[in-house]
C-alpha positions in Angstrom: 220.6 115.0 52.4 217.7 116.8 53.9 214.6 118.4 52.6 216.5 121.4 51.0 218.7 119.1 49.0 215.9 116.9 47.9 213.8 120.0 46.8 216.9 121.3 45.0 217.1 118.0 43.1 213.5 118.1 42.1 213.9 121.6 40.9 216.9 120.5 38.9 214.9 117.7 37.2 212.2 120.3 36.1 214.6 123.2 35.1 217.7 121.7 33.8 216.7 118.2 32.7 213.2 119.4 31.7 211.5 116.1 32.6 207.8 115.6 32.4 205.5 116.2 35.3 204.9 112.4 35.6 208.6 111.8 35.7 209.2 114.4 38.4 206.3 112.9 40.4 207.7 109.5 40.1 211.2 110.7 41.3 209.4 112.3 44.3 207.6 109.1 45.2 210.8 107.1 44.9 212.7 109.5 47.2 209.9 109.5 49.8 209.8 105.7 49.7 213.6 105.4 50.0 213.7 107.7 53.0 210.6 106.2 54.8 211.1 102.6 54.1 214.8 102.1 53.7 216.5 104.9 55.6 213.8 105.3 58.3 214.0 109.0 57.9 210.8 111.2 57.9 211.2 114.1 55.5 209.1 117.2 56.2 206.5 118.3 53.6 208.3 118.9 50.3 206.6 121.8 48.6 209.4 124.4 48.0 210.6 123.2 44.5 209.7 124.2 41.0 207.3 121.6 39.4 207.4 120.5 35.7 204.9 122.1 33.6 202.1 119.8 32.2 201.9 120.3 28.4 198.7 122.0 27.1 197.3 120.1 24.3 194.6 121.7 22.2 191.7 119.4 21.3 191.2 118.5 17.6 188.0 120.2 16.5 186.2 119.4 13.2 185.5 122.1 10.8 181.9 122.8 9.8 182.3 121.1 6.4 183.9 118.2 8.1 181.0 117.8 10.6 178.4 118.1 7.8 180.3 115.3 5.8 180.3 113.1 8.9 176.7 113.5 9.5 175.9 112.8 5.9 177.7 109.6 6.2 176.0 108.8 9.5 172.7 109.1 7.8 173.5 106.1 5.5 174.7 104.0 8.4 172.5 101.2 9.7 170.2 101.9 12.6 170.9 102.5 15.5 174.6 103.2 14.5 173.6 106.5 12.9 171.8 107.5 16.0 174.8 106.7 18.2 177.0 108.8 16.0 174.5 111.8 16.1 174.3 111.4 19.9 178.1 111.6 20.1 178.2 114.8 18.2 174.9 116.4 19.5 175.5 115.6 23.3 179.2 115.5 23.7 179.0 111.9 24.9 182.0 109.6 24.6 181.6 106.4 22.7 181.4 104.0 25.7 179.0 106.4 27.5 176.7 106.1 24.6 176.8 102.4 24.2 176.3 102.0 28.0 173.4 104.2 28.1 170.5 102.9 30.2 166.8 103.5 29.5 166.3 105.2 33.0 169.0 107.9 32.1 167.1 109.2 29.1 164.9 112.0 30.1 162.6 112.8 27.1 160.5 115.3 29.0 163.4 117.4 30.1 165.4 116.6 27.0 168.3 115.5 29.0 170.7 112.4 29.2 172.2 111.6 32.5 175.7 110.1 32.0 176.7 107.8 34.8 180.4 107.0 35.8 181.8 109.2 33.1 185.4 110.4 32.8 186.9 110.6 36.3 184.1 108.4 37.7 181.8 111.4 37.7 178.1 111.7 36.8 177.0 114.6 34.5 173.9 115.8 32.6 174.0 116.7 28.9 171.2 118.0 26.7 169.3 115.8 24.3 168.8 117.7 21.0 165.3 118.2 19.7 166.5 116.8 16.4 167.1 113.4 18.0 164.0 113.2 20.0 162.0 111.1 17.6 164.9 108.8 16.8 165.4 108.2 20.5 161.7 107.5 21.0 161.7 105.0 18.1 164.8 103.3 19.5 163.1 103.0 22.9 159.9 101.5 21.3 162.1 98.9 19.5 164.1 98.2 22.7 160.8 97.8 24.7 159.6 95.2 22.3 162.9 93.3 22.6 162.7 93.6 26.4 159.2 92.1 26.4 160.4 89.3 24.1 163.4 88.6 26.5 161.1 88.6 29.5 159.0 85.9 27.8 162.1 83.9 27.1 163.6 84.4 30.4 166.7 86.1 28.9 166.7 89.4 30.7 169.6 90.1 32.9 171.9 93.1 32.6 175.0 93.9 34.6 174.5 96.3 37.5 177.1 98.5 39.0 178.2 98.9 42.7 176.8 95.6 43.9 173.2 96.7 43.2 172.4 93.2 42.0 172.7 92.1 45.7 170.8 94.9 47.0 168.0 94.9 44.4 167.9 91.2 43.0 165.2 92.0 40.4 166.6 95.3 39.1 168.6 93.6 36.3 165.4 92.6 34.8 163.6 95.9 35.2 162.9 98.1 32.0 164.8 101.1 33.3 168.2 99.3 33.7 168.1 97.9 30.2 170.7 99.3 27.8 169.2 101.5 25.2 171.5 100.2 22.5 171.5 96.5 23.1 172.7 94.0 20.5 170.1 92.5 18.3 171.3 89.0 18.8 171.9 87.1 22.0 175.4 86.2 23.3 176.8 84.3 26.2 177.5 86.3 29.4 180.9 85.2 30.6 179.9 85.9 34.2 176.9 83.8 34.4 177.4 81.5 31.3 173.8 82.3 30.3 172.4 83.7 27.0 171.6 87.3 27.2 171.1 90.4 24.9 174.2 92.6 25.7 175.1 96.1 24.8 176.6 96.8 21.5 
């Protein structure tokens, strides 16, 4: 079978068998592997076939009363959990983006938060609502006090991305690289076996 027959088969999968897009892509990859590695035949570029449709999924959006109820409950949560919840709602951050937030990525003057290595490995900027400015400032004051205590005890050392620890050996101890929402208590870092204050 040549390219025309392969394309007809891929179209059949989409139109007659109604397979998902990922299944059709897997079939295409398997066929290309078979021809290239087993049969030693180079197929031309395959693009003349009907592709399976990716389903459109609507996001689940809370109603106004549901949001109000959520924020009321968040107000009674212990600090800084309530602040994290409000950040998720007010900035559009994902949970792991919030708990991995570094001090240097909070821009109080411009009222922005820089999200590093978000979904798809991309960086983005989101707004910091006015209503959360004071709470963020208070969290940073608390975190600064912890950082100074950690420095005095020689227990400052956060994980750095992209081999920055090699390029900048002291960066892991710098204030800007610390997690905004670090755990109150120390725990053992499995990488270095030393006791550190890790993110929540």
